[in-house]
N, C-alpha and C positions, 0 to 999 in steps of 0.2 A: 339916346346916345349909347353907343356900344363901347365897352372897354374890357379889360381882362386883368387877371392876376396869375402869378405862377405859384403853385403849391406842390412842393416835392417835384415829381415828374409830370404833374398834371397842369394843364392850363384851364382856368375857369373863366369862360367868357360870360359877360352879363350885360343886360340892357338897363339903363337908368331911366326911370320914369319920375318926373317931377310932380309934386302935389303940394297941397296946403297942410299936410300932416306935419307934426312937430318932430316925429322920430323916424328913424330909418327902418325899413322892413325888407325882408328877402322872401321871394316866392320861387319855388321850383315847380314848373308845370309838367304834366304828363309827357309832353314832347321832349323834356329835358332842358328846356329853355330856362335860364335864370334871369329873374327880374328884380331889381332893387328899386323900391319906392322911397324917394328921398324928398326932404323939404327943399323948397326952392333955393334956399341960401346955403345948402350943404355943399362943401367942396369935394372934389373928386378924391383927394387924399383921405378924407374922413370916410367916404364911401368905400374905398379900397381897404381901409383898415377893418371895416365891418365884415366885408367879404372874406378877407384873410382870416379873421377870427372865427368865422362860421364855415370855413372851407371844408373841413372834414364832414360836417353835417350836409353841406351842399353836394359833395361827391357821393355820399351815401344815398341821398334822395335821387340823384341822377342815375345811380346804379339800379335802384329799385324801379325807376320809371322805364329803364331800358328792358326790363324783364317782362313788362306787360305783354302778354301774347296777343297777336292779331286774331280777329275772329276767323274761325276755320270751320268749314262744313263738317257736320258730324260724320265720323267714320262709320261706314257700313260693313267694313271687313269683307269685301268682295274682291275677287281676282282683278288685278290691275291697279289697285290703290298703291300709293307710294308711302313708304315709311323710312325713317332714318335710324341708323345704328352705327356708332363710332364715326360719324361724319359721312358715312356711305349711304347713298340713296338706294333703297331696296324696293323691288316690285313684289307685291303680295300675290300669292297663288294659293287658292283654297281647293282641297281635294276631299271627297267623301272617302272615309275609311272605317275600318272596324276598331280603330283606336284613336286616341287624341294626342297630338304632339305638335310641336313647332320646331322647324329645322331651318338652318341657314345654308343655302346652296348657291355659291357664287354670288350673283346680285339678286337672288330671289329669296324671299321670306315665305316659307311654305307652312301652311296650316293643314294638318291632317285631322279630320273631325268626323265623329260619328253622326252628328247632326249639323251639316254645313249651312243650313238655312237659319240656324239659331244664333243670332248675333251675340247674345249674352255669353254663350259658351265660348265662342271665338274670342270675345273680349277677355274673358277670364284666362284663357290659354295664353294669349299674347301678353297680358299684364304679368303673368307668372314668368314667362320666358324673359321679358325685359328685366324683371326684378332679380331673377337668378343671375343673369349676366352682369347686372349692376353690382350685386353683392360680391360676386367673385372678383370682378375687375377692380372695384373700388378698394376692396380689402388688400389686394395685391399692391396697388399703387400707394395706398396710405402706409402700408408696412415699408415699402421701398423708401418713400420720401421721409417718413418719420425716423427711420434708421439713419438715413444719409444726413439728416439735420439734427441728429441726437435729441429727438423729441419722442421717444418710444413710450412715454407714459400717457399718450393721447389715445382715447377710445373713439369709436365711430359707429354710426348707424345710418340707415337710409330710410327715407320716407317720401311720400308725395308732398311737395310744397308748392304753393301758388305764387310766391313773391320773390323767391331767391333760389340760387343754385346751391348754396351752402350756408351753414351757420356754425359758429363756435359757441359752446356753452361752458363758460369758465367755472361754474359751480361744480361740475363733475368732469371737467376736462374732456369734453365730448364734441366731436365734429359730427354734424348732421349733413348728409348730402342728399340732394333731390334725386330721386330715382330716375327722373327724366333727363338727367345729365348724361345718361348712357347714349343719347342720340348724338352727342357732340364728339368731335375728334379727340383722340387720346391726349394730345398736347393741351387741349382746352380743359379736359378733366384734371390733368396735372396742375394747370394754373389754379383751378378752384381749390384743390387740395393744398397747394402751397400757400395760397391766400389765407385759408383757414388756419393752417399751422402758424402763420405769422401772427394771427390774432391771439394765439396762445401766449405770445410774448408782448404784443401791443394790442390791447382790446379795441381802441378807437381808431378811426381812419384819420390819424394825424400824420404829421411829417415823419415821425419816427417809424410809423407803420409802413409808409410808402418807401422810405429809404431802405428798410429791411426787405420789403418785397422786391424792389429793384435790384438789390444786392443778390437775392436768391434767383431772380428770374428777370433777366434784362429786357426781354420782349413782352413783358406782362400786359402792356397796354394793347399791343397788337392782338394778343390772344384773347383779351377781354372783348375787344371789338368783334373778333371772329366768332366768339362764343355767342354773342347776342343775336347772330344771324340764325341761331337754332332755338330762339326763345319761344317758338310755338311748342317745342317739346313734343309731347304726345297728347296735346290738348284735345284733339278730336277723338282720341281713344278714351280719355277720362271724362268726357262730357257727353251725356246722352239723355235727352228728355228731362233736363233739369238736374240730373244726378251728378254729384261731384265726388263720389267715393272712389 
């Protein structure tokens, strides 16, 4: 039996599975499906009360499940491969040169390399290019939004993360952004930054948090869904023969 509850601006749909167990239990599967295992005698109002009580936890688990990247062939960094940057699809072009550099020219991502057959060299060049772009842009956007929202005491850093686009660390008032967020459109990057700035005021994903987020960003749900279409990030670039560095 399928049912749902409303939580802030979100609707949580769930399937009820009856069993001989004496207590209610909630599972969130990697697909994002929510299942409530309930005793045969449990009424739907009692079940909804439990889902409402655990709604913030459920939404967080669904958010994490949506970030799971799909398997992607290992990037070989050869001409013709496709990469994303700020929502734009770019075609890679590799040239042999007497210097090493990465350049963006129209819809092409150009690697000039002294040893174009050496994949590790090209990987290092491209990782550095993405990291510099991310550092510069994220700094600019965080400064803009933190000033606009009067939260200028928030610090930030970037790193490679496997499970989320961003985190807020209340102990040192620090936002951490995933370097791979640079593949997404600017409006999605702004959504993640505003999301994490909201966490500086509301740590948990409760109704107060979602009310604050909706007040600051009316279309946050659309941007969240749009962002997840980029969940592969740069996975083929960061994975090679078992390496995850």
